[in-house]
NUNUVEX-35792 format. One record per residue: residue in three letters; x, y, z of N, C-alpha, C in turn. Coordinates in steps of 0.001 Angstrom, whole numbers, padded with zeros to 6 digits, always signed. Each point is the difference from the previous one (the first is absolute). Layout:
<zabas>
alaXYZXYZXYZ;...
</zabas>
This chain:
<zabas>
met+098928+089358+076338-000066-000633+001420+001198+000753+001176;ser+001244+000352-000914+000732+000384+000212-000155+001465+001427;glu-000874+001297-000692-000428+000351+000736-001023+000062+001612;ile-000293-001773-000650-001269+000308+001342+000245-000285+001250;pro+001695-000984+000419+000730-000156+001444+000519+001609+000211;leu+000142+001018-000898+000363+000878+000532-001262+001066+000631;lys-000926-000324-000714-001212+000670+000323-000706-000210+001044;ile+000676-001447+000271-001534-000773+001823+001102+000613+000332;ile+001314+000148-000134+001177+000615+001454-000747+001085+000272;his+000115+001168-000821-000212+001404+000318-001583-000257+000817;ala-001473-000489-000783-000986-000054+000775+000448-000771+001500;leu+000995-000354+000136-000228-000856+001344+000676+000968+000830;gln+001220+000796-000338+000446+001137+000855-000987+000886-000092;arg-001018+000454-000634-000780+001208-000213-000908-000235+001293;gln-000647-001687-000233-000876+000182+001344-000339-001250+001168;gly+001692-000220-000029+000479-000885+001288-000015-001439-000793;cys-001147-000451-000376-000083-001397+000048-001558-000154-001069;gly+000269-000941-000124-001602-000295-000995-000226-001791-000401;ser-001463-000615-000607+000155-001012+000040+000101-000403-001291;cys+000085-001013-000414-000086-000183-001549-000666+000142-000970;ala-001354+000303+000494-001101+001016-000393+000219+000957-000317;gln+000570+000709+001450-000383+001553-000263+001488+000201-001119;leu+000968-000635+000438+000995+000400-001295-000329-000128-001447;ala-000707-000643+000027-000194-000348-001358-000912+000628-000703;thr-001179+000886+000431-000742+000984+000135+000733+001344-000312;thr+001144+000462+000953+000796+001105+000000+000861+000309-001322;val+000513-001160+000145+001025-000286-001623-000876-000326-001066;gly-001173-000661-000222-000390+000059-000438+000258-001461-000993;val-000124-000952+000435+000674-001236-000781-001175-001061+001228;ser-000240-001135-001224-000710-000917+000338+000655-000702+002072;arg-000826-000586+000590+000466-000344+001295+001010-001229-000295;val-000620-000774-001196+001292-001058-000345+001138+000312-000164;thr+000153+001391-001115+001616+000604-000190+000954-000025+001407;ala-001565+001144+001329+000697+000370+000578+000829-001096+001094;his-000967-001102+000205-000007-001333+001002+001832+000022-000902;glu+000150-000438-000907+001165-000939-000645+001229+001282+000058;val-000381+001625-000313+001076+000618+000418+000313+000404+001450;leu-001054-000282+000690+000441-000092+001409+001080-000893+000804;lys-001173-001290-000802+001376-001118+000528+001546-000172-000485;lys+000065+000874-001206+001151+000108-000689+000738+000758+001475;leu-000177+001791+000379+000357+000798+000858+000346-000455+001409;arg-001043-001574+000394+000259-000134+001424+001846-000805-000197;lys-000711-000558-001130+001324-001026-000717+001425+000820+000019;glu+000054+001052-000596+000677+000967+000089+000407+000838+001018;gly-000504-000002+001306-000392+000773+001190+000028+000462-000154;glu-000555+000994-000819-000563+001608-000717-001445+000323+001470;val-000676-001030+000046-001315+000078+000951-000325-000893+001012;arg-000776+000360+001088+000027-001391+000870-001402-000179+000166;val-000644-001613+000749-001597+000411+000118-000095+000716+002024;ala-000900+001376+000001+000075+000707+001326-001072-000632+000509;gly-000872-000437-000367-001116-001250+000519-000617-000461-000919;arg-001351-000197+000415-001228-000763-000622-001301+000772+000338;glu-001299+000477-001141-000958+000903+000174-000951-000894-000383;ser-001091-000149+000598-001111-000615+000004-001519+001258-000394;his-001159-000865-001132-000745+001164+000483-001212-001436-000296;gly+000461-001265+000975-001743-000786-000099+000931-001227-000751;gly+000986+000074-000855+000063-001008-000468+001354-001113+000270;arg+000977-000035-001241+000843-000360+000014+001383+001116+000846;pro+000916-000051+000913+000732+001032-000027+001045-000027-000730;gly+000086+001586-000738+001000-000020-000756+001429+001471+000479;gln+000729-000771-000748+001471+000438+000985-000247+001353-000855;val+000702+000780+001252+000148+001508+000021+001930+000192-000325;tyr+000481+000781-001269+001453+000154-000270+000196+001630+000309;glu+001641+000058+000527+000893+000983+000126+000712+000275-000951;tyr+000930+000760+000028+001031+000195-000994+001254-000136+001085;ser+001539-000574+000239+000720-000633+000760+001028+000958-000293;gly-000073+000489-000734+001330+000803-000500+001386-000626-000733;gly-000520-001285-000352+000763-000896-000980+001174-000550+001152;thr+001136-000487-000957+001024-000366+000466+001402+000616-000204;gly+000659-000220+000575+001602+000827-000389-000009+001164+000386;arg+001376+000887+000394+000359+001320+000356-000670+000774-001004;arg-000127+000859+000183-000238+001370-000132+001075+001039+000071;leu+000596+000433-000648+001362+000706+000073-000516+001529-000517;gly+000706+001161+001130+000335+001262-000320+001212-000137-000210;val+000521+000990-001391+001453+000119+000588-000188+002047-000364;ile+000354+000262+001282+000031+001823-000360+000953+000048+000371;leu+000645+001626-000774+000831+000905-000660-000255+000908+000487;glu+001474+000021+000752+000079+001958+000153+001276+000377+000154;arg+000045+001215-001026+001746+000555+000513-000228+000809+001388;arg+001810+000090+000301+000141-000063+001094+001438+001040-000137;ala-000205+001559-000339+001302+000369-000094+000194-000463-001480;ala+001289-000717-000039+001121-000584-001581-000622-001468+000291;val-000717-000675+000884+000033-001371-000292-001745-000451-000027;ile-000132-001186-000442-001415-000187-000603-000392-001487+001030;his-000921+000482+000730-000392-001172+001302-001124-000416-000906;val+000730-001845+000595-001178-001124-000676-000624-000313+001046;arg-001604-000354+000170+000042-000443+001210-001186-000994-000765;val+000648-001319+000550-001497-002012-000492-000771+000420+001377;glu-001670+000099-000684-000634-000281+001390-000893-001134-000186;gln-000716-001109+001122-001278-000646-000580-000700+000652+000367;val-000981+000699-001239-001091+000887+000294-001308-000437+000175;glu-000729+000382+000639-001530-000671+000651-000900+001119-000664;ala-001408-001068+000378-001335+001160-000571-000306+000955+000525;asp+000347+000136+001177+000062+000807+000643+000687+001840+000481;gly+001314-000576-000860+000836+001130+000052+001020+000163+000602;asp+000331-001853+000765+000751+000061+000827+001439-000838-000242;gly+000772+000096-000112+001591-000698-000606+001130-000223+000463;lys+000312-001152+000206+000966-000520+000428+001580-000338-000590;leu+000802+001166+000790+000869-000041-001130+000856-001705-000325;leu+000296-000075-000990+001059-001167-000337+001578+000480-000298;gly+000382+001001-000578+001373-000159-000499+000292+001706-000113;met+000770+000672-000018+000782+001022-000436+000957+000786-000565;trp+000319+000418-001138+001160+000077-001130+000238+001287+000502;asn+001414+000837-000484-000159+001342-000743+000749-000332-001068;tyr+000015+001126-001092+000489-000126-001493+000719+001530-000138;ala+000680+000015-000862+000366+001326-000426-000799+000564-001310;ala-000045-001178-000487-000920-000348-001245-000624-000942-000090;leu-001439+000153-000659-000953-001076-000028-000003-000633-001356;glu-000310-000900+000254+000241-001004-001312-001351-001028-000060;ala-000587-000343-000690-000935-001328+000264+000740-001093+000328;gln+000906-000124-000819+000717-001497+000947+000564+000147+001646;ser-000054+001622+000426+000323+000108+001254-001660-001118+000823;leu-000881+000917-000697-001251-000087+000764-000508-001785+000141;glu+000654-000661-001250-000140-001335-000219+000349-001097+000864;gly+001563+000840+000554+000218-000494+001174+000198+000157+000800;cys-000921+000633+000851-000936+000491+000955-000909-000830+000120;val-000572-000412-000758-001094-000675+000335+000442-002068-000152;ala+000666+000018-001305+000700-001105+000288+000329+000019+001645;glu+000956+000750+000328+000170-000588+001823-001104-000039+000973;val-000671+000801-000567-001152-000369+001137-000621-001736-000250;met-000413-000260-000997-000462-001190-000389+000484-001213+000515;arg+001774+000089-000455+000879-000805+001081-000504-000674+000832;arg-000841+001338+000729-000215-000296+002121-001017-000376+000235;gly-001333-000273-001281-001582-000507+000084-000655-000125-000937;asp-000685+000190-000124-001375-000844-000555+000221+001011-001196;lys-001162-000795-001044+000363+000315-001181-001028+001734-000039;val+000350+000705-001368-000620+001677+000099-001054-000327-000976;arg-001285+000630+000126-001308+000164-000251+000499+000763-001123;ser+000328+001497+000976-000303+000955-001287+000934+001277+000619;ile+000780+000973-000583+000785+000629+000246-000418+001717-000486;gly-000127+000987+001151-000135+001462-000305+000571+000567+000400;leu+000300+000797-001078+001486+001102+000212-000281+001253+000191;ile+000502+000472+001621-000108+001322+000464+000754+000977+000059;ser-000287+001389-000843+000734+000406+000217-000491+001629+000870;lys+001349-000066+000734-000323+001358+001189+001457+000798-000986;arg+000420-000063-000702+001235+000735-000983-001116+001227-001212;thr+000597+001441+000269-001099+000577-001152+001083+000074-001635;asp+000691-000778-000124+001161-000236-000843-000725-001352-001548;val-000369-000882+000826-000626-001763-000519-000414+000619-001448;gly-001027+000376-000299-000663+000135-000895-000477-000806-000630;lys+000735-000337-001371-000742-000967-001006+000850-001561+000529;glu+001536+000425+001246+000531-001287+000004-000833-000936+000644;gly-001029+000902+000686-000619-000991+001154-001056-001481-000846;glu-000429+000313-001263-000675-000788-000638+001396-000925-000893;lys+001003+000631-000351+000908-001061-000152+000407-000102+001105;tyr+000486-000610+001089+000230-000926+000715-001174-001205+000438;ser-001623+001049-000048-000932-001161+000494+000455-001925-001347;thr-000053+001179-001086+000092-000767-001585+001058-001463+000177;his+000957+000593+000187+001352-000523+000570-000484-001216+000604;leu-000581+000600+001048-000070-001403+001724-000887-000617-000514;ala-001145+000279-000691-001251-001033-000653+000705-000589-000492;ser+000624+000138-001121+000282-001028-000603+001162-000529+000332;val+000785+000357+000577+001439-001156+000567-001201-001026+000985;phe-001116+000612+001400-000039-001037+000688-001081-000247-000225;gln-000703+000200-001264-001251-000646-000475-001454-000079+001235;cys-000593+001569+000311-000529+000267+000574-000520+001230+000069;pro-001351+000449+000089-000379+001843-000092+001363+000735+000848;ser+000112+001091-001027+000607+001127+000981-000490+000991-000690;ala+000097+000973+001212-000736+001138-000858+000494+001220+000480;phe+000637+001344-000743+000372+001346+001203-001663+000500+000475;val+000589+000334+000934-001478+001005+001152+000917+000933+000511;gly-000859+000734-001194+000492+001584+001011-001171+000917+000863;ala+000530+000384+000830-001464+000753+001134-001130+000319-000555;ala+000628+000989-001008-001333+000540-000496-001256-001361-000481;glu+000356-000739-000684-000799-000966-000098-000485-000542+001011;ala+000444-000602+001639-000193-000598+000456-000855+000656+000657;leu+000050+001593+000363-000837+000817+000854-001101+000178-000923;thr-000222+000132-001461-001140+000592-000644-001285-001247+000016;arg-000939+000458+000517-001160-001065-001169-000168-000590-000931;glu-000251-000751-000039-000515-001274-001308-001047+000257-000558;lys-000001+001245-000610-001640+000563-000681+000983+000872-001234;glu-001384-000597-001095+000413+000249-001458-000015+001849+000093;gly+000906+000052-000654+000800+001756-000316+000181+000588+001487;met+000395-000055+000910+000361+000378+001167+001577-000240-000030;ala+000935+001464+000228+000809+000141-000355+000543+000329+001551;gly+001554-000817+000221+000690+000413+000822+001315+000503-000031;val+000302+000788+001399+001037+000720-000037+000894-000256+001419;tyr+001192-000145-000116+000335-000311+001336+001104+001047+000210;leu+000254+000683+001368+000741+001154-000694+000752-000203+001941;gly+001040-000806-000216+001279-000202+000952+000337+001017+001330;gly+000041+001200-000599+000291+001136+000928+001430+000204-000381;glu+000758+000714+000993+001180+000151-000310+001121-000272-000802;lys+000817+000532-001325+000728-000772-000947-000494-001131-000347;ser-001473-000115-000408-000701-001020-000370-000353+000488-001608;val-000264-000775-000795-001361+000455-001321-000621-000396+000253;pro-001306+000070-000342-001278-000778+000127-000178-000880-000776;glu-000348-001499-000249-000574-000388-000162-001532-000412-001252;gly-000150-000728-000470-001474+000217-000454-000906-000657-001256;gly-000538-000698-000081-000786-000264-001330-001914-000266+000469;met-000224-001443-000686-001714+000199-000434-000596-000965+000012;trp-000925-000741+000058-000979-001224+000597-000138+000187-001732;his-000252-000329-001185-000463-000077-001021-000240-001723-000526;gly-001278-000187-000429+000020-001175-000837+000435-001144+001407;gly-000373-000016+000951+000115-000989+001107+001902-000353+000583;lys+000490+001376-000555+001282-000635+000366+000762+001328+000180;trp+001492+000487+000782+000543+001269+000015+000793+000286-000640;cys+000221+001384-000285+000710+000256-001231+000677+000975+000766;arg+000914-000452-000334+001407+001315+001290+000149+000565-000691;met+000460+001172-000077+000288+001116-000099+001286+000425+000489;gly+000590-000824+001070+001434+000265+000387+000005+001384+000813;arg+001413+000434-000168+000275+001012+000573-000242+001332-000797;leu-001024+000881+000422-000525+001430-000560+000887+001055+000365;asp+001556+000031+000168+000388+000571-000168+000355+000875-002029;trp-000369-000738-000175-000751+000387-001651-000616+001302-000599;leu-000846+000462+001440-000809+000786-000055+000623+001476+000203;pro-000813+000885-000622+000543+001492+000428-000288+000489+001380;thr+000677+000376+000496+000129+000329+001394+000860+001638+000393;pro-000711+000581+000924+000910+001048+000102+001879-000429+000221;val-000150-001112+001097+001341-000159+000038+000005-001736+000399;ser+001524-000847+000474-000383-001262+000000-000456-000019+000990;trp-000445-001575+000019-000663-000390+001164+001109-000615+001054;gln+000791-000118-000776+001517-000307+000838+000262+001174+001433;gln-000213+000940-000449+000651+001218+000376-001631+001521+001025;leu-000821-000979-000664-001179+000469+001029-000025+000363+001672;asp+000042+000676+000258-000286+000176+001029-002007+000632+000786;tyr+000603-001376+000984-001348-000519-000092-001351+000912+001258;ser+001440+000812+000865-001284+000945+000402-000350+001186-000788;asp+000460+000336-000940-000436+000892-000601-000982-000345-000635;his-001727-000013+000513-000970-000626-000998-000557+000780-001233;thr+000245+001212+000389+000042+000921-001066+000065-000577-001425;leu+001464-000709-000043+000553-000926-000556-000548-000672-000584;val+000036-000995+001105-000339-001438+000167-001444-000065-001087;glu-001021+001047+000465-001302+000323-000805+000306-000193-001309;glu+000589+000920-000449+000651+000076-001293+000161-000935-000736;met+001022-001225+000683+000810-000837-000274-001286-001336-000578;val-000437+000045+001454-001478-001573-000581-001017+000707-000395;ala-000377+001222-000128-000447+000145-001270-000446+000454-001384;arg+001092-000165-000805+000787-000004-000720+000200-001372-000589;leu+000656-001135+001263-000066-001210-000373-001603-000595-000169;val-001173+000604+000322-001302-000815+000174-000273+000898-001477;gln+000006+001374-000343-000317+000314-001764+000651-000559-001136;thr+001087-000314+000293+000813-000965-001015-000554-001671-000042;ile-000194-000709+000991-000981-001307+000486-000692+000035-000921;ser-001060+001507+000349-001200+000121-000600-000421-000382-001123;cys+001019+001331-000754-000050+000228-001445+000662-001209-001020;ile+001097-000663+000616+000275-000970-000886-001076-001692-000061;ala-000448-000187+001642-000324-001669+000098-001342+000344+000576;ala-000399+000804-000543-001619+000776+000617-000804-000828+000859;pro+000691-000597+001271-000680-000783+001013-001373+000284+001143;gln-000762-000770-000326-001069-000305+001367-000041+001533+001074;ala+001330-000862+000337+000275+000975+001429+001300-000751+000440;ile+000905+000641+001017+001266-000066-000067-000133+000108+001760;glu+000914-001051+000459+000240-000158+001170+001934+000284+000277;leu+000253+001225+000814+000938+000381+000308+000465-000672+001102;his+001311-000749+000378+000352-000487+001350+001006+000957+000505;ala+000442+000223+001131+000836+000425+000697-000231+000598+001004;ala+001291+000306+000607+000051-000165+002144-000318+001996-000021;phe+000217+000795-000914-000590+001293+000563-001013+000769-000196;trp-001192-001137-000158-000977+001263-000156-000172+000587+001138;ser-001286+000681-000205-000648+000915+000982-001178+000896-000274;ser-000770+000092+001083-001916+000218-000925+000914+001287-001066;lys+000449+000834+000382-000224+001805-000379+001283-000141-001288;leu+001160-000900-000210+000451-000851-000846-000828-000510-000986;thr-000818-001042+000038-000888-000646-000890-001020+001269-000783;gln-000551+000746+000902-000791+000877-000414+000406+000801-000984;arg+001401+000746-000326+000496+000839-000499+000436-001192-001409;ile+000404-000697+000074+000334-000942-000919-001438-000395-000903;arg-001124+000003+000557-000737-000926-000417-000817+002165-001134;phe+000303+000525+001019-000464+001662-000497+000728-000144-001143;asn+001259-000038-000241+000900+000155-001079-000195-000685-000731;val+000004-001428-000314-000504-000575-000967-000994+000154-000772;his-001022+000082+000951-001553+000440-000570+000118+001943-000691;ser+001368+000591-000026+000031+001344-001013+000748-000585-001305;lys+000665-000791+000751+001331-000235-001312-000875-000709-001521;leu-001013-000590+000643-000834-001071-000771-001266+000309-000756;gln-000482+000970+001329-001426+001135-000698-000963-001003+000272;gly-000119-000379+001335-000475-000612+000800-000732-001306-000684;glu+000765-000973-001033+000092-001582-000635+000584-000535+000712;asp+000785+000004+000882+000862-000862+000974-000508-001007+000350;pro+000898-001089+000110-000723-001518+000844+000134+000161+001576;pro-000829-000756+000744-000417-000189+001457+001649-000369+000367;leu+000680+001042+000982+001127-000519+000764-000542-000993+001182;arg+000726-000476+000534+000252-000716+001341+001388-000171+000548;phe+000164+001043+001359+001115+000107+000066+000410-000900+001414;asn+000481-000894-000516+000311-001628+001343+001564+000634+000433;pro-000195-000341+001533+001283+000204+000569+000618-001088+000432;val+000782+000074-000364+000865-001813+000199+001716+000293+000215;asp+000526-000020+000487+001285-000215+000538+000719-001105-000518;ala+001508+000017-000016+000682-000827-000722+000007-001493+000852;met-000434-000094+000753-000452-001208+000937-001072-000910-000608;ala-001298+000887-000308-001163-000321-000034+000378-000298-002280;ala+000592+000643-000319+000395+000111-001684+000355-001803+000558;gly+001552+000072+000307+000479-001479+000148-000869-001381+000387;arg-001067+000267+001064-000521-000985+000556-001313+000152-001464;ala-000278+001322-000806-001423-000855-001279+001317-000770-000806;gln+000968+000412-000308+000735-000800-000812+000399-001063+000456;arg+000211-000579+000764-000079-001719+000277-001414-000920+000055;lys-001053+001014+000296-000733-000927-000477-000502+000286-001230;ala+000679+000548-001048-000134+000403-001716+000790-001410-000092;ala+001278-000179+000618+000725-000924-000438-000542-001300+000339;trp-000212-000293+001277-000878-001134+000337-001432-000558-001190;arg-000366+000983-000860-001013-000697-000623+000491-000317-001399;val+000609+000556-000483+001430-000550-001229-000112-001650+000086;gly+000119-000549+000786-000378-001378+000540-001063-000591-000695;asp-001284+000840+000618-001009-000498-000915-000424-000235-001669;leu+001099+000605-000318+000177-000359-001710+000717-001032-000205;ala-000179-000718+001050+001254-001528-000470-000989-000983+000027;val-001786+000604+000271-000726-001376-000061-000061-000316-001466;gly-000013-001146-000322+000204-000622-001062+001044-000251-000857;arg+000697+000699+000019+001319-000156-000665+000838-000554+000555;pro+001100-000283-000801+001449-000896+000920+000773+000527+000881;arg+000222-000342+000951+001130+000410+000606+001254-000262+000247;gly+000613-000091-000736+001537-000525-000150+000048-001700-000626;lys+001016-000134+000034+000269-001470-000428+000367-001229+000959;ser-000590-001055-000531+000213-000916+001396-000456+000427+001275;gly-000769+000422-000331-000847+000505+001929+000583+001163+000405;gly+001242+000418-000448+000441+001275+000417+000865+000799-000539;asn+000766+001531+000146-000006+000313-000038+001804+000630-000614;gln+000494-000698-000500+001390+000045+000179+000378+000740-001091;pro+000914+000730-000517-000327+000924-001004+000821-000817-001101;val-001246+000096-000929+000290-000479-001127+000870+000634-001263;ser+000812+001293+000145+001030-000125-001155+001180-000289+001316;arg+000550+000304+000456+001060-000691+000698+000427+000252+001781;ser+001017-001086-000135-000014+000317+001739+000589+001203+000224;his-000407+000956+001140+000757+000892+000480+000414-000202+000730;lys+001570+000891+000446+000337-000251+001491+000682+001854+000180;asp-000383+000137+001278-000417+001580+000219+001275+000483+000529;
</zabas>
């Protein structure tokens, strides 16, 4: 029974709405089971009745996903010179964000983020989930550490969301790379086994120059850098296809990259998709992904005594 509520939520997200009978068929359970789960989800605020349908008999209820209760937070990290800038936003399903607070740190610890979230929570409703969004190129494994700490303290789902993950299609064997541009190291990963397997920063791959020193006006060098990136990922991960997300694509450059990769891999290259995306679009995609972290709350505890007060200790900023 633990997976059925989430399957019903995902079915409603895909198709918009559905009756008990339709959802039972889609999920693969009996109508009695689907009815009981929908009743529980309505009580928890996860679904609502969108209307009624009739096929000549007694009208049946049609359900839709309501998004649940509680704020879905996006904690955005960005390095500006020697300062790490932290923004906490209430994120929405369409990628919009409402600013709730801003802080600056010379050095960032997990307890610092705990204090930011605790401050926001003192001002409003309980938190449903926390999505960690990074615009820093040096977060690395720290993002996972931060999200694990926040999930433990506030007893709600928390996850680190990278740009490559947010922009890449959730398709088995699909690798994704986000090239942020000047002074930015590409990040990547791959969908495997129904989840995102993060490669992290791709500065460990052999390239002619470092990504931070790359002159993006030198298209010959950019072509070689990206081609080597694709070559190495192809040899290591054997993806079904690769999506490359960047703001600097041109028709001529992508053609040269395809030819270069084809030559390096001797015709065994995976299909390439070049997705034009700027920093603003990447940030919007990450906010959408941060909102979806809240769907993991279905059927799980959301704090003690109905709230999200820190369980480790009281924290003062």
